N, C-alpha and C positions, 0 to 999 in steps of 0.2 A: 831550256831544262829548270823545272820547278827544285828549288834549294831541299833538302833532305830536311825530314820535319822532324820536329821532336819527339819521343817517344814515350810514353807510361805504360806499363806492364801492373795489372793492378790485380791480385789474387784474392775472390775472396773465399777462404778454406771451408769446405766442406761441405756445399750446395748442392744439394741432389739434384739430376738431371727434371725430376718433374716437379720442381718446383717454379719452374718457369711461368705454369700457366696462373698460378696460384696469387701473385703477386704484380701488381703494376709497374713496380717499379725496371722490371723488367722488359715490358713492355716500351717503357719510354728511354730505354738503355738501345732499342731494335729499329725504335722513331730516329735515330740519329748515326745508326751504320748498319754493320750486316751481323746476323746473328748466325753461328752454329751452334742449332741445339742438339744435334746427332754427334759430339764429343767423346770418345772413348779414349780415357786417361790409360798411359803406359802402367801404372802402378796406386791403388786405390787406400795410398797413403803419402802423405806429404813431400818425404825424402825425395825416395827416386822419384815421384812424380816431377818434381820441379826441376830435379837435374837433367831430367827426359827434356822438359823444355825449353831450356839455356841450351841443351846440345842440340838437339833434333835425334837424338840418340836412343838408341835401348840400354837398359842396364849393364848386360852385356857387354857394351861396348865401350862404355864409361867407366865399368866397375863399381859402380853403383844400381845395386840389384836388390839392398836390403837394408834393413833399419839401421845395423851396424855398419855401412861401409861406404859412409861420406868419405871418412878419411882414407878413402882409398881411391880418390874418385884422378884419373889418368888426367891431371891438367897437363902432362908432356905432349900426348895425341890428341887431346879432346880440345877445339879450339868452342866458348863460349859466345852467346848472342854479346855479353857485357863486353868481352875482347875484339870483337869484330868493331861495336861502336865506338870503343873508345881509341880505337888504332883509325877510324876516321875523323875523332876529332869532337866526339862527345864527350860531353862531363856526364859521368855516373855513377848514382847514387843508388843506396838499397836503404829498408827499412824493413825488416826481418823479424818472425818471431822468433826465431832461433838462430844461432850462426852458423851450425852445418846444412841448414836446408837447402842452399842455394850453393852455385859456387862463388866462389871469393874472385878468381881473377877477372881482372878488369876494372874492378870499382872502384872510382876516387875518394867516396864514402862508404863506409860497409857499417852499419847499427842494427841492433836488436832490440829491441820494444820489450816492455814488461808486460805481455798481453793479460795479465790482473789488475795493475793500475792507470798503466796509461789511456788516454783519451786518443783513438786512433783517428778517429773524423777531423778533431784539432791540429795534433802530429803532423798527418798526411795532407791537410791542406796548406800548413805553414812549410812542408816542405816542397810543396809543388810550387806556393806563390811564389819563394825564395828562387827557385830553378828559373821561373822566367821574367824574372830578374837579371838573371846571368848574361853576360853579353857571349854566348854560344849555344850551340846546340846541347841538348841534353838529352840521357835516357836514364826513368826514376822505374825501379821495382820497387812496389809498396805492397804491404801483405796485410791484409784484415784476419784477425786470427781469435776473435771472440767467440767467433760459432763453435769450435774447439777447447776455447776456455771453458765455456758454459759443458760442452760434452762431457772433457774429463770431469768434471767438479757434478755432475748432476746423475751421469751416465756409468763412465767408466769405474770410478772412483766409489761407487754407490751398490752396484749391483756385481755377479759373479756371473761367471762365463754361461752359465744353462738358468739365471737365474728365473723361476716364472716369475715372478710379480716385474721381470722384464718385459720376456718374453711373449707372455698373456696378455699384453695389455698394448696392443700394435697403436690403437687410437687413442689414448692419453699419453704414448711416445711422441707419435705424430704433432699431438696439440704443442707441446712441448718442444719439441723441433722447432715447429712454425714460432714461434715468440722468437726463438733464435733468431732465426732468418729473417725476420719484422725489424729484428736491429741490423744488422747486416743492412737490410733493405733500407733504414736511414742513414744510414752511412753511405750507402751509395746516391740515396739521394742529395745530400750535404756535399758530397763529391760535385755531383752536377751542378747544383747550384752553385757552387767556387767556378766552375768552367763555364757556364751560362752568362755570368755577371760580369766575367774578366774577357769573355770572350777568348774563353783559352783553347775552345777543340783550334784554332787558325792556328797552319802547321804542325800541326800534334796527330799525330795517331798513339788512340789510345787502346788495352787491350784488356778486359773484363774477363775472368775466366774463373772456373772451379777450378781446383789442384785433384778434389774428388768428391764421393757423395759421402753415406753418411747409414747404415742402417737403422730401420726406427726398429727391431725387432722380428724382421720376414724371418730370418734365417735363424735357429739356433745355436751358441757359439761365436756369433758374431756379435755383441753391443752394440758396437758402432763402427769402423771400417780398420781395414789391413787384413784382416784375415782369411777373407773370400776374395771373389772375384764377380758375385754377383751383378746384375745392374746398375741396382740400388748403390754401391760406389761405386763402378767403374763408367758409367754414363757420366757424363758432366758437360758443359757448355763453354763456347766464347763470343764476346762480342768484338767486334771490329770496327772501329768509330776513325772516320778520315775522312771528313765530312767535304774535302776539295779533290779527293778523289776515287774513295769508293762511294756505293751507291746508299741512298737513306729508304732505312723500313723495307730493309731484305732478312729474309727467313731462307735460310739454305738446310734443308735436312737430310740432305747428304751423309753418309757417314764420313765421319774424320777421325783423325789421331791427335794425342795431343804435340805427336812429337813435329804436326807439320806446321806447327806456331812460327818455329826458329826461322825456315827456308821460306816463310810467307812475309816474315820482316823485312830479312834482306832481299827478297825481290823486290819487294815494295820501295826498297829502300835502293834498288840498283845496287848491289853489293857481292860481288862473288865469290862462290866459297872457296877459300883458300887450301888447296888440292896436298899442301903439305901437312896436312891434319888427316884424322880418319871420317869418312864421307856420311854425311848426314843422312839418317833413314827415312825424315821426313822429306816430306813435298808440299811446295808453293801451295796454297790454297787459291790461288789468283786466278787461276782456269777454271775453277766452280763459279766465284764471284761472274765471271766475264761470260759466263755459260758456254764455254769450251770446252768443256766436260763437267759430266755429275754423276762420274762413275763411284759407288761407295766406294770405300777404302778398306783392306784387310786389317783390326785391327788386333794388336797381339799385347795381352796383359798379365803380369805376373808378381806375386806378394809373398809374404811368407812374415806371417803373425809376429807379434811379441806378446799374444798368448791367444787365448782359443785354445780350441783342442789339440790340434800342431802345431806348437809354437816352432817359429823357424828365424829368428832375428838375423840370421849369419847369410841365409842363402835363401833365395826363394822354392820355396817347393808346393807352390801352388799357381796353375799356368794356365790361359785362356787365348783360344782364338774367336775374336767374334765377327760375323759378318751383320748385315739389316737382318737377315732369317733367321742363323744358327747362332750358335754358343757353343762353345766346346770345351769341357775342363778336363784338367789332369792334376791330379793332389799326386806328386810322386812319393811323401809320409805313406800315404794307405793305397797306391795304386789304383786309387780311385778314381774310374772316369766318366764325365756325365755330358750329354747331348739335350739341348731344349731348341725348340721351334720359338724363338721368340716371338713369330709372328701369332700364334695361334696360343702361345700360353708366356707371355713379356714376365708372370710374373715368375717363371722358372721353378715351377712344382711338379712336371711331370716330366723325369729323367728317360726319354726316348731311347735310349741308343741303343737297344736291341732290337728295336724297331727300324735302323737305317743304316743296318751296317755299312753297305758302299762309302755312304758320308762320314762315316765314323772313320775307317781306314783312311778319308782322304785330309781331315783334320788333324790324325795322329800321324800322319806321314809330315805336315805341314807343321805341326808344334814341334817334333822331333827337331825340326831343321831349327827352332828357335831355342832350345834343350842348351 
């Protein structure tokens, strides 16, 4: 039986799904493994998104469903990916953008970098190189935060929530954002060079993902992220690279969820879930990779903004359910409901709620179950 691989999860913070075809770096990554190009995040901001990824659960399961809730993480009943790997003898290390962004349970070393000062490429290359010199298997979680750094400086702190100087200039906003994404791609190229030069892909599962996207001014009231649940902030992606086991240069366009990542890792490593803890809501993606199933998965997403027109940092007030064709959104502060036909209206410009009462009723029933 094949020995369990090293595991590296690398989050490239705030990369929109529609950046995939714009940058050659993402094609290079796909050539190394499997791209899930239609992934929906649980939350369009880092804290709740990453807690969902590390547990395979929604915020209502972990208690982390809002910006100010990571201190309430249900560590007694939620077993994290890190804890599973640590329990199987892995050395575990994290380098994060802020200490509360991911659960700390199970990490041997847990560090936060200074996103305004540290050279993340050199810092993360050093972490990986040292890990490969250990005489044991390892799990590394590395967070590239520099898009966030630039968006905070150049957008969030510069413009107001309904600033016409921002929302009226989407083309300029896109050009600025793409400069930041290019820097992220330069970082990824450097990481790939390290892996290629040292044959680090061998015996290693590498997962590269985006935790959430970012507005470029599509919807007034959301300068960046975390306010609404439109596709520019909740549609993301993930790469699974494990050349000894997974296929190369494969893109899977089936809709999946970020909560599916942890169950997939455990499935690949043949680690059973511990029934003493809360059940993971995500489901392994291996059946999609090997072709046993190609069904889209219903995605649930929620948020409550730090700012914007209806701030709610202590409790989520915007919730949505997404299929490949439909998006239903409910704002509990305003009681507004929205329905979008994503196939015919991918920019979510026409609320067709009144045109499809039966579909609306079914989504309303489903989203009530998630409230």
